[in-house]
Each structure stands twice: as structure tokens, then as C-alpha cells.
C-alpha positions as a printed NumPy array, in Angstrom:
array([[ 43.272,  11.778,  59.244],
       [ 41.333,  14.216,  61.478],
       [ 41.468,  17.603,  59.648],
       [ 40.144,  19.513,  62.64 ],
       [ 42.969,  18.061,  64.771],
       [ 45.561,  18.966,  62.201],
       [ 44.304,  22.535,  61.999],
       [ 44.06 ,  22.903,  65.642],
       [ 47.655,  21.902,  66.364],
       [ 49.014,  23.904,  63.374],
       [ 47.158,  26.997,  64.511],
       [ 48.684,  26.705,  68.038],
       [ 52.086,  26.123,  66.532],
       [ 51.76 ,  29.157,  64.253],
       [ 50.644,  31.239,  67.324],
       [ 53.687,  30.191,  69.22 ],
       [ 56.012,  31.083,  66.419],
       [ 54.465,  34.527,  66.121],
       [ 54.9  ,  34.948,  69.826],
       [ 58.627,  34.049,  69.77 ],
       [ 59.176,  36.921,  67.303],
       [ 58.914,  39.255,  70.222],
       [ 62.649,  38.535,  70.906],
       [ 63.962,  39.585,  67.49 ],
       [ 61.57 ,  42.631,  67.639],
       [ 63.293,  43.865,  70.797],
       [ 66.686,  43.253,  69.251],
       [ 65.71 ,  45.267,  66.183],
       [ 64.514,  47.975,  68.449],
       [ 67.721,  47.909,  70.449],
       [ 69.883,  48.199,  67.413],
       [ 67.433,  50.568,  65.616],
       [ 67.664,  48.615,  62.352],
       [ 65.424,  48.261,  59.313],
       [ 64.072,  44.814,  60.   ],
       [ 61.716,  45.854,  62.665],
       [ 58.563,  46.358,  60.484],
       [ 59.218,  42.986,  58.861],
       [ 59.073,  41.181,  62.249],
       [ 56.056,  43.073,  63.407],
       [ 54.095,  42.29 ,  60.322],
       [ 55.255,  38.611,  60.484],
       [ 54.255,  38.324,  64.099],
       [ 50.764,  39.797,  63.517],
       [ 50.252,  37.542,  60.484],
       [ 51.242,  34.383,  62.395],
       [ 49.155,  35.222,  65.519],
       [ 46.34 ,  36.635,  63.446],
       [ 45.952,  33.439,  61.42 ],
       [ 47.073,  30.862,  63.961],
       [ 45.218,  31.895,  67.058],
       [ 41.676,  32.001,  65.507],
       [ 42.276,  28.612,  63.775],
       [ 43.424,  27.143,  67.093],
       [ 40.507,  28.766,  69.119],
       [ 37.689,  27.579,  66.763],
       [ 39.068,  23.964,  66.266],
       [ 39.407,  23.047,  69.913],
       [ 37.882,  19.829,  71.085],
       [ 38.854,  16.7  ,  73.08 ],
       [ 40.681,  14.146,  70.84 ],
       [ 43.224,  11.441,  70.697],
       [ 45.757,  10.915,  67.843],
       [ 46.337,   7.955,  65.629],
       [ 49.639,   7.148,  63.894],
       [ 48.176,   8.466,  60.762],
       [ 47.462,  11.878,  62.429],
       [ 50.973,  11.984,  63.862],
       [ 52.688,  11.66 ,  60.458],
       [ 50.589,  14.357,  58.952],
       [ 50.949,  16.702,  61.934],
       [ 54.679,  16.327,  62.053],
       [ 55.191,  16.905,  58.304],
       [ 52.898,  19.865,  57.977],
       [ 54.184,  21.432,  61.264],
       [ 57.67 ,  21.574,  59.707],
       [ 56.364,  23.093,  56.462],
       [ 54.286,  25.647,  58.351],
       [ 57.293,  26.543,  60.552],
       [ 59.408,  26.998,  57.4  ],
       [ 56.846,  29.298,  55.851],
       [ 56.513,  31.286,  59.181],
       [ 60.27 ,  31.379,  59.405],
       [ 60.481,  32.779,  55.756],
       [ 58.16 ,  35.755,  56.549],
       [ 60.628,  37.959,  58.388],
       [ 63.377,  37.396,  55.618],
       [ 60.904,  38.321,  52.871],
       [ 58.955,  41.128,  54.491],
       [ 62.003,  42.831,  56.012],
       [ 63.566,  42.966,  52.475],
       [ 66.633,  40.987,  53.711],
       [ 65.734,  38.186,  51.089],
       [ 63.295,  39.853,  48.594],
       [ 62.848,  36.603,  46.583],
       [ 60.123,  34.214,  47.881],
       [ 61.879,  30.971,  46.821],
       [ 65.176,  32.227,  48.443],
       [ 63.367,  33.356,  51.66 ],
       [ 61.686,  29.806,  51.898],
       [ 64.977,  28.032,  51.038],
       [ 66.764,  29.848,  53.807],
       [ 64.08 ,  29.224,  56.291],
       [ 63.687,  25.524,  55.473],
       [ 67.492,  25.19 ,  55.615],
       [ 67.415,  26.773,  59.105],
       [ 64.363,  24.783,  60.474],
       [ 65.867,  21.47 ,  59.318],
       [ 69.175,  22.481,  60.65 ],
       [ 70.87 ,  22.064,  57.264],
       [ 72.701,  25.427,  57.124],
       [ 72.826,  25.863,  53.421],
       [ 72.443,  29.517,  52.616],
       [ 71.755,  31.781,  49.654],
       [ 73.281,  34.78 ,  51.329],
       [ 76.804,  35.962,  50.404],
       [ 76.658,  36.646,  46.682],
       [ 76.526,  40.306,  45.923],
       [ 75.295,  39.604,  42.356],
       [ 71.929,  38.081,  43.41 ],
       [ 71.603,  40.14 ,  46.586],
       [ 73.202,  43.499,  45.719],
       [ 71.811,  45.239,  48.986],
       [ 74.072,  42.903,  51.011],
       [ 77.389,  43.964,  49.899],
       [ 79.149,  42.263,  52.822],
       [ 77.137,  39.157,  52.606],
       [ 75.852,  37.69 ,  56.008],
       [ 77.52 ,  40.462,  57.885],
       [ 75.339,  43.044,  56.197],
       [ 72.025,  41.462,  57.712],
       [ 70.379,  43.335,  60.547],
       [ 70.86 ,  41.781,  63.979],
       [ 67.221,  40.764,  64.339],
       [ 67.515,  38.736,  61.139],
       [ 70.766,  37.205,  62.237],
       [ 69.241,  36.138,  65.574],
       [ 66.083,  34.755,  63.794],
       [ 68.335,  32.629,  61.48 ],
       [ 69.953,  31.142,  64.496],
       [ 66.765,  30.824,  66.591],
       [ 64.809,  28.798,  63.955],
       [ 67.737,  26.354,  63.8  ],
       [ 67.725,  26.08 ,  67.555],
       [ 64.061,  25.144,  67.879],
       [ 64.386,  22.851,  64.831],
       [ 67.337,  21.034,  66.505],
       [ 65.592,  19.178,  69.189],
       [ 62.434,  19.162,  67.04 ],
       [ 59.538,  21.468,  66.708],
       [ 57.032,  18.785,  67.606],
       [ 59.079,  17.713,  70.78 ],
       [ 59.216,  21.378,  71.613],
       [ 55.484,  21.66 ,  71.272],
       [ 54.855,  18.571,  73.428],
       [ 57.202,  19.976,  76.21 ],
       [ 55.64 ,  23.545,  76.148],
       [ 51.871,  22.906,  75.676],
       [ 50.005,  19.981,  77.405],
       [ 47.484,  19.897,  74.55 ],
       [ 48.137,  16.595,  72.979],
       [ 47.255,  14.248,  75.676],
       [ 47.945,  10.466,  75.226],
       [ 48.318,  11.047,  71.419],
       [ 51.628,  12.806,  71.909],
       [ 53.444,   9.466,  71.59 ],
       [ 52.507,   9.248,  67.884],
       [ 54.115,  12.709,  67.312],
       [ 57.15 ,  11.79 ,  69.321],
       [ 57.719,   8.709,  67.355],
       [ 57.363,  10.32 ,  64.06 ],
       [ 59.68 ,  13.17 ,  64.704],
       [ 62.482,  11.927,  67.01 ],
       [ 65.557,  10.91 ,  64.788],
       [ 66.92 ,   7.383,  64.942],
       [ 65.62 ,   3.949,  64.377],
       [ 64.036,   3.643,  67.826],
       [ 62.508,   6.6  ,  69.799],
       [ 64.21 ,   6.361,  73.122],
       [ 61.749,   7.323,  75.995],
       [ 63.918,   8.29 ,  79.073],
       [ 60.64 ,   8.834,  81.008],
       [ 57.443,   6.79 ,  81.113],
       [ 55.41 ,   9.735,  79.814],
       [ 56.178,  11.271,  76.503],
       [ 55.556,  14.768,  77.807],
       [ 58.117,  14.187,  80.578],
       [ 60.654,  12.864,  78.048],
       [ 60.208,  15.903,  75.912],
       [ 60.626,  18.281,  78.775],
       [ 63.771,  16.556,  80.033],
       [ 65.268,  16.494,  76.656],
       [ 64.715,  20.169,  76.342],
       [ 66.117,  20.906,  79.724],
       [ 69.295,  19.102,  78.776],
       [ 69.304,  20.957,  75.429],
       [ 68.84 ,  24.366,  77.041],
       [ 71.457,  23.664,  79.687],
       [ 74.145,  22.677,  77.247],
       [ 73.327,  25.653,  75.036],
       [ 73.671,  28.011,  77.901],
       [ 77.007,  26.48 ,  78.838],
       [ 78.325,  27.01 ,  75.397],
       [ 77.207,  30.76 ,  75.4  ],
       [ 79.159,  31.184,  78.613],
       [ 82.215,  29.392,  77.304],
       [ 82.35 ,  31.319,  74.117],
       [ 81.953,  34.642,  75.967],
       [ 84.822,  33.75 ,  78.317],
       [ 86.874,  32.903,  75.204],
       [ 86.386,  36.431,  73.926],
       [ 83.401,  36.147,  71.657],
       [ 80.812,  38.924,  71.934],
       [ 77.576,  38.134,  73.634],
       [ 75.44 ,  38.399,  70.572],
       [ 77.685,  36.217,  68.4  ],
       [ 78.01 ,  33.814,  71.302],
       [ 74.313,  33.348,  71.661],
       [ 73.861,  32.908,  67.843],
       [ 76.674,  30.486,  67.447],
       [ 75.462,  28.407,  70.422],
       [ 71.994,  28.453,  68.968],
       [ 73.382,  26.888,  65.69 ],
       [ 75.911,  24.556,  67.289],
       [ 73.659,  22.559,  69.544],
       [ 71.159,  21.789,  66.614],
       [ 74.063,  21.   ,  64.465],
       [ 72.838,  23.677,  62.14 ],
       [ 75.93 ,  25.691,  61.033],
       [ 74.436,  29.168,  60.419],
       [ 76.883,  31.793,  61.337],
       [ 76.892,  35.508,  61.832],
       [ 80.108,  35.837,  59.858],
       [ 80.92 ,  35.158,  56.159],
       [ 83.973,  32.986,  57.009],
       [ 81.972,  31.051,  59.596],
       [ 84.093,  30.054,  62.599],
       [ 87.269,  30.78 ,  60.555],
       [ 86.464,  34.413,  61.197],
       [ 87.785,  33.993,  64.681],
       [ 91.456,  33.596,  64.978],
       [ 91.233,  31.875,  68.267],
       [ 92.289,  28.224,  69.025],
       [ 90.18 ,  28.354,  72.18 ],
       [ 87.074,  29.339,  70.303],
       [ 87.64 ,  26.698,  67.768],
       [ 88.093,  23.958,  70.356],
       [ 85.006,  25.038,  72.215],
       [ 83.016,  24.819,  69.11 ],
       [ 84.581,  21.421,  68.386],
       [ 83.55 ,  20.187,  71.824],
       [ 79.971,  21.242,  71.637],
       [ 79.569,  19.978,  68.074],
       [ 80.688,  16.613,  69.402],
       [ 78.31 ,  16.806,  72.282],
       [ 75.44 ,  17.697,  69.826],
       [ 76.186,  14.677,  67.872],
       [ 75.679,  12.302,  70.809],
       [ 72.471,  10.673,  71.81 ],
       [ 70.771,  13.089,  74.212],
       [ 69.48 ,  10.199,  76.22 ],
       [ 73.198,   9.458,  77.213],
       [ 73.611,  13.043,  78.305],
       [ 70.466,  12.771,  80.435],
       [ 71.791,   9.645,  82.107],
       [ 75.18 ,  11.221,  82.662],
       [ 73.659,  14.199,  84.281],
       [ 71.78 ,  11.835,  86.663],
       [ 75.133,  10.324,  87.667],
       [ 75.505,   7.425,  85.199],
       [ 78.738,   8.482,  83.559],
       [ 79.354,   4.849,  82.457],
       [ 76.42 ,   5.004,  80.053],
       [ 78.811,   6.573,  77.488],
       [ 81.46 ,   3.868,  77.417],
       [ 78.839,   1.161,  77.714],
       [ 77.089,   2.321,  74.526],
       [ 78.465,   0.643,  71.448],
       [ 77.146,   3.323,  69.044],
       [ 79.029,   6.015,  71.097],
       [ 82.235,   4.035,  70.966],
       [ 82.107,   3.609,  67.191],
       [ 81.119,   7.357,  66.885],
       [ 84.284,   8.435,  68.885],
       [ 86.618,   5.892,  67.318],
       [ 85.567,   6.716,  63.859],
       [ 85.922,  10.484,  64.526],
       [ 89.513,   9.925,  65.699],
       [ 90.485,   7.661,  62.818],
       [ 89.1  ,  10.018,  60.104],
       [ 90.726,  13.018,  61.724],
       [ 94.2  ,  11.176,  61.636],
       [ 93.559,  10.153,  57.967],
       [ 92.849,  13.629,  56.858],
       [ 95.711,  15.036,  58.965],
       [ 98.062,  12.62 ,  57.261],
       [ 96.659,  13.223,  53.679],
       [ 96.944,  17.055,  54.172],
       [100.382,  16.89 ,  55.587],
       [101.556,  14.696,  52.649],
       [ 99.96 ,  16.82 ,  49.914],
       [102.969,  19.184,  49.642],
       [105.37 ,  21.017,  51.855],
       [103.685,  24.395,  51.333],
       [102.95 ,  25.682,  54.874],
       [100.201,  28.048,  53.632],
       [ 98.09 ,  24.959,  52.774],
       [ 96.828,  24.941,  56.365],
       [ 98.529,  26.716,  59.235],
       [ 96.958,  24.336,  61.741],
       [ 96.403,  20.996,  59.926],
       [ 95.55 ,  18.878,  62.958],
       [ 93.106,  21.48 ,  64.385],
       [ 91.542,  22.057,  60.985],
       [ 91.366,  18.253,  60.269],
       [ 89.578,  17.719,  63.602],
       [ 87.279,  20.651,  63.247],
       [ 86.23 ,  19.648,  59.738],
       [ 85.807,  15.962,  60.695],
       [ 83.56 ,  16.831,  63.685],
       [ 81.623,  19.459,  61.706],
       [ 80.766,  17.17 ,  58.791],
       [ 80.198,  13.975,  60.802],
       [ 77.773,  15.886,  63.147],
       [ 76.227,  17.611,  60.095],
       [ 76.918,  21.01 ,  61.577],
       [ 78.576,  22.541,  58.677],
       [ 80.74 ,  25.142,  60.407],
       [ 84.13 ,  25.714,  58.702],
       [ 87.587,  27.023,  59.645],
       [ 89.182,  25.998,  56.376],
       [ 88.19 ,  25.372,  52.761],
       [ 88.401,  21.554,  52.508],
       [ 88.085,  21.743,  48.663],
       [ 91.822,  22.779,  48.718],
       [ 92.7  ,  19.504,  50.319],
       [ 93.398,  16.216,  48.385],
       [ 90.572,  14.608,  46.52 ],
       [ 90.79 ,  11.52 ,  48.772],
       [ 89.959,  13.819,  51.746],
       [ 86.927,  15.229,  49.892],
       [ 85.723,  11.679,  49.234],
       [ 86.193,  10.83 ,  52.906],
       [ 84.056,  13.931,  53.858],
       [ 81.412,  12.981,  51.3  ],
       [ 81.16 ,   9.629,  53.011],
       [ 80.774,  11.238,  56.384],
       [ 77.901,  13.311,  55.083],
       [ 75.855,  10.101,  54.657],
       [ 76.646,   8.673,  58.086],
       [ 75.948,  11.614,  60.326],
       [ 75.646,  11.688,  64.077],
       [ 74.261,   9.243,  66.695],
       [ 70.612,   8.249,  66.775],
       [ 68.75 ,  10.549,  69.202],
       [ 71.14 ,  13.381,  68.569],
       [ 70.37 ,  16.653,  66.736],
       [ 72.715,  15.499,  63.912],
       [ 71.372,  14.585,  60.382],
       [ 72.518,  11.777,  58.035],
       [ 71.546,   8.127,  58.254],
       [ 72.924,   7.984,  61.855],
       [ 75.822,   5.882,  63.139],
       [ 73.539,   3.216,  64.599],
       [ 71.893,   2.539,  61.257],
       [ 75.245,   2.168,  59.552],
       [ 76.391,  -0.292,  62.314],
       [ 73.156,  -2.229,  61.77 ],
       [ 73.64 ,  -2.401,  57.99 ],
       [ 77.171,  -3.635,  58.488],
       [ 76.134,  -6.279,  60.935],
       [ 73.289,  -7.316,  58.687],
       [ 75.488,  -7.657,  55.663],
       [ 78.047,  -9.856,  57.6  ],
       [ 75.217, -12.016,  58.972],
       [ 73.9  , -12.557,  55.498],
       [ 77.225, -13.683,  54.295],
       [ 77.311, -16.233,  57.144],
       [ 73.762, -17.402,  56.399],
       [ 74.764, -18.205,  52.824],
       [ 77.356, -20.667,  54.333],
       [ 74.852, -22.002,  56.908],
       [ 71.434, -21.72 ,  55.351],
       [ 69.525, -23.421,  58.266],
       [ 71.308, -21.386,  61.006],
       [ 69.114, -18.88 ,  63.007],
       [ 71.596, -16.108,  63.532],
       [ 70.089, -13.033,  65.263],
       [ 71.369,  -9.438,  64.692],
       [ 73.014,  -8.053,  67.667],
       [ 74.813,  -4.755,  68.516],
       [ 76.716,  -5.377,  71.706],
       [ 74.588,  -7.422,  74.054],
       [ 71.252,  -5.925,  72.53 ],
       [ 69.177,  -8.09 ,  70.199],
       [ 67.778,  -6.114,  67.268],
       [ 64.203,  -6.988,  66.439],
       [ 63.37 ,  -7.994,  62.857],
       [ 61.077,  -4.94 ,  62.381],
       [ 63.795,  -2.575,  63.238],
       [ 66.092,  -4.343,  60.686],
       [ 63.462,  -4.167,  58.123],
       [ 62.898,  -0.456,  58.891],
       [ 66.561,   0.297,  58.618],
       [ 66.85 ,  -1.491,  55.263],
       [ 63.824,   0.398,  53.958],
       [ 65.182,   3.652,  55.235],
       [ 68.582,   3.047,  53.439],
       [ 66.784,   2.197,  50.257],
       [ 64.682,   5.389,  50.344],
       [ 67.496,   7.573,  51.506],
       [ 69.812,   6.378,  48.581],
       [ 67.049,   6.464,  46.072],
       [ 66.18 ,  10.052,  46.962],
       [ 69.864,  10.99 ,  46.841],
       [ 70.302,   9.475,  43.359],
       [ 67.068,  10.926,  42.079],
       [ 67.838,  14.474,  43.274],
       [ 71.419,  14.225,  41.915],
       [ 70.017,  13.348,  38.539],
       [ 67.579,  16.226,  38.665],
       [ 70.119,  18.738,  39.654],
       [ 72.443,  17.509,  36.944],
       [ 69.731,  17.971,  34.428],
       [ 69.286,  21.584,  35.51 ],
       [ 72.861,  22.243,  34.455],
       [ 74.982,  21.454,  37.36 ],
       [ 78.257,  19.548,  36.947],
       [ 78.24 ,  16.122,  38.502],
       [ 80.446,  16.926,  41.482],
       [ 78.269,  19.876,  42.513],
       [ 75.096,  17.925,  41.981],
       [ 76.384,  15.033,  44.157],
       [ 77.666,  17.357,  46.819],
       [ 74.453,  19.42 ,  46.92 ],
       [ 72.118,  16.369,  47.151],
       [ 74.23 ,  14.707,  49.758],
       [ 74.365,  17.906,  51.787],
       [ 70.646,  18.416,  51.688],
       [ 69.67 ,  14.833,  52.396],
       [ 72.174,  14.851,  55.255],
       [ 71.236,  18.241,  56.522],
       [ 74.866,  19.436,  56.392],
       [ 75.003,  22.73 ,  54.43 ],
       [ 78.34 ,  22.931,  52.548],
       [ 78.749,  20.396,  49.705],
       [ 81.197,  20.15 ,  46.924],
       [ 82.04 ,  21.903,  43.684],
       [ 79.98 ,  25.051,  43.257],
       [ 78.565,  24.679,  46.811],
       [ 81.771,  24.076,  48.801],
       [ 82.35 ,  25.587,  52.351],
       [ 83.33 ,  28.976,  50.984],
       [ 80.39 ,  29.13 ,  48.523],
       [ 76.587,  29.389,  48.742],
       [ 73.512,  28.385,  46.948],
       [ 72.479,  31.829,  45.494],
       [ 73.239,  31.043,  41.896],
       [ 71.327,  27.69 ,  41.923],
       [ 68.107,  27.843,  39.778],
       [ 64.764,  28.147,  41.521],
       [ 63.677,  24.538,  40.604],
       [ 66.994,  23.398,  41.992],
       [ 66.401,  25.208,  45.263],
       [ 62.848,  23.647,  45.607],
       [ 64.294,  20.105,  44.988],
       [ 66.872,  20.775,  47.806],
       [ 64.25 ,  22.161,  50.201],
       [ 62.258,  18.958,  49.759],
       [ 65.374,  16.868,  50.319],
       [ 66.119,  18.791,  53.485],
       [ 62.689,  18.027,  54.829],
       [ 63.124,  14.376,  53.867],
       [ 66.487,  14.124,  55.657],
       [ 65.317,  15.912,  58.835],
       [ 62.182,  13.766,  59.202],
       [ 63.976,  10.708,  58.21 ],
       [ 62.179,   9.869,  55.026],
       [ 59.249,   7.742,  56.276],
       [ 57.402,  10.533,  58.078],
       [ 57.162,  12.523,  54.737],
       [ 56.92 ,   9.61 ,  52.167],
       [ 54.011,   7.977,  54.019],
       [ 51.793,  10.931,  53.007],
       [ 52.406,   9.936,  49.377],
       [ 50.966,   6.48 ,  49.784],
       [ 47.453,   5.6  ,  48.67 ],
       [ 46.922,   3.64 ,  51.918],
       [ 47.406,   6.803,  53.994],
       [ 44.508,   8.671,  52.284],
       [ 42.096,   5.656,  52.028]])
């Protein structure tokens, strides 16, 4: 690993993050709120540290796979640290652990928050709605840049990585195979960001037309497209008593959970790419079936109309929100039957499509695991048969199958281990399982003490550090982080 290369890229990234703080600085000035000094100091720290490091470590270089893994992992950690500075220095979140937890949750698009409990944050009597506008915007913005990927963002904006950019692209882009829609990685990154920005802008306009204020529309669009789930309201999307707003959010959550390569092809006139993609068909079919199952279960629970005034809409919203790992809420799903909560817990592990901004294991990996299990059963009956793994007409290579099996093993092992650790810290089993699944899948709300109407404020500091590591593991899809712990990497 080339230390000088690592420092050069991290220095440039830190400088970029400090520069982006200009936007919340102007927002703070416009509203005349108390977070201005926090942003000014944070920006000066980021630029004052990052720019000299970048300037004095410049030189011509190429990147290896080993460099790519290190740069991606440390880029996300540095971004989470930089993102925490405004929270801490403005006094909005005066505890370092809480500030870093909130920032890592934002950058990894998890959406878990420690804000909302007046016992631990007495200066925020109204929870999230007590935060200054600059901080509210920053919470949304760090989710937005984390959604498409900090490193992909970096490749698209600064042509500093040369041919080595492919190592970073492969290490960061979610899914079993990094899909290059253009021959050059830099072009791929730019086109992905053009699509990402375009859809975000469309959602902002749609929400404003539906009656949401401009500031809230921008913030919610910035957290819908990365499937992040941070809201400017304590009640999340449930704050808005508007079916139009709810359905707009549903639509854009659905879009964000789709492989962005399909969006790019559709924009270029290939609309059939959606229905020709097996993963997309499974994604849509599963979403419809789960929505109907939840609707039926909720409808049969009892005849009390106050259980949910709009059971079908709430069922659809919750299904899309959890499957895409966005984490927005319109209703407390913990009031629904236990079977519904079990279904939602399962969705937390599945997540969106590969190549989307969603978390979880991804639909394509789950399809591949099911296919592989079925083929292994057939191979037991026909031991000499050579039966390849196919999804649709596509032949899946053996190295992809091995990678998927390894990912599943690591994912479940990390989930089980983190659940045990959380339980040993005093959490009940339901809360520990829900928190671990939520962090690994980058979802936000969990079960028990961390349901959709709760927050993570009362979780112990060790528990918060465990979850922040799980968030990073889930967002970078295990291997990018775990490879740094191998002896081979450092030899």
C-alpha cells in the first residue's frame, strides 16, 4: 500500500468536504441561527488539514487493488469524521460518540439517529425539529453524497486518479459485479451522477408541487435518493397528511432501489431494459407480494379502524421503505402483527437491487443463493452432471458464485456476532437483533427499543461504536473493509 497515495487522496477528499460546507454556512446565515460558527470552524479545519496534505503529497501514480481497498475504507471513515465536526462544534450533538454515530449513519445512508430524546439531549426539546436549518441540511447532504458513493463522486469530480480509478470503482460500487456503462470508469461515474442528480431534482420539484416547502423538499429528496431516511420531522414522512406526498416518496424510493444502470439505459431510449432484467422483475414482484401479505395481515388483526387509517398505503410505503433500506415511516409497524414484523426483518437482509443506492445483501445475491442451493440439490442426485448457475440467460461465473457465498457467510457472521455483543451490553434479544440487522442493512429503524418511532440515544457508547462499524461493513459490502484485517494485505 502506498501511504503517500493514500494521504494525497484523503487530503483532496477532506478539502472537498470542507468546501461543500459553504452551502450550510449560507443557510445558517440566511436563517440567522446558532450553527454558523460550527460550520465555519469545521470548514477551516477540513480545508486547513486537507489542502496541505494533498498539496505536499502530489506525484504521478497508479493504483493497485490493495490501494483501492485502503483508500475506499479510509475515505468513508474520514468523511464520517468530517461530517461529525459540524454536529459537535455547533453544539447540536455535544457528545463525540453521538456526533460520530449520527455522521456515520448519514454517510452510510443508514438513517439511524440519536436525536429525539429530550433526556439525553435536553437542549433539543422538540427533537429533530429543534435543530438549526444548517444542521438539518448537512444531515441530508452527507446522506446524498454517500448514496452514490463518496469515491464515485470523487472520480466524477476530480480527474486525479488516472487509470487506477477502476480499483476504487470496483471496491466501492455495491453489488456482486461493478457494472461499467461506459468504457472508462470516469465516464461511468459521471453518467451515474448525472442520472442521480437529475432524479433528485425531479423529486424536489414533485414534492414542492405537492405542497411541501422548498427546504423540506430538498432535504427529503437528498435522503430519498440515497435510500437514507433522515427527515426534517420527528414523525418522518408521517408528519405530512398528504397521500400525494406519500406516493411521491414511495415512487422515488422504488426508483432509488433499482440498478442505476437500468435508469441510464432507459434514459437513452432502452425502456425494455427494465422488463428484460430478471433481478428487476423479482424486485417488483417481491415488493407487490409482500405489500399484499402485510395488508391482509393488518386487515385481519382486528376490526379497530384506528389501527391504520390507510392500511394499503401504509403497507406499500413500509414495504418499499424497508426493502429499499430507506427507513422512512408513515406508521409504527411495531403495532402490526408479529408476523408482519418478521417479514419486515427478512426484508432488511434482502435490500435493493445491485447497483442501486440501497443496502442489504441485494436482490441479485439472494437470487443467486437460491439458484445455487437448488442446483446443489440437483447435483446430489446427478453427481457427474455439470450444471452451470444461470440467472435468466446469463451464465454466472464460478468466481462470482464463490464471492457471493463468502459475502453471505461474512454478512451473517457479522450480524450474529454484533447481536451477541449488543445483547451482552444489556439489550433484550428483539432489540439486539433489530439493531444489528438495521445497521448491517443500512436501514435505520429496527425492532424493540429501536423501532420506527424510537431512536438510538439511550444505547450505550460501546453499543453505538459496534453499530457504526456494522454500518461501514454493510455499506462497503464487507470485503472492502475486512480485507484490511487480513495478514496478506499488510505483508
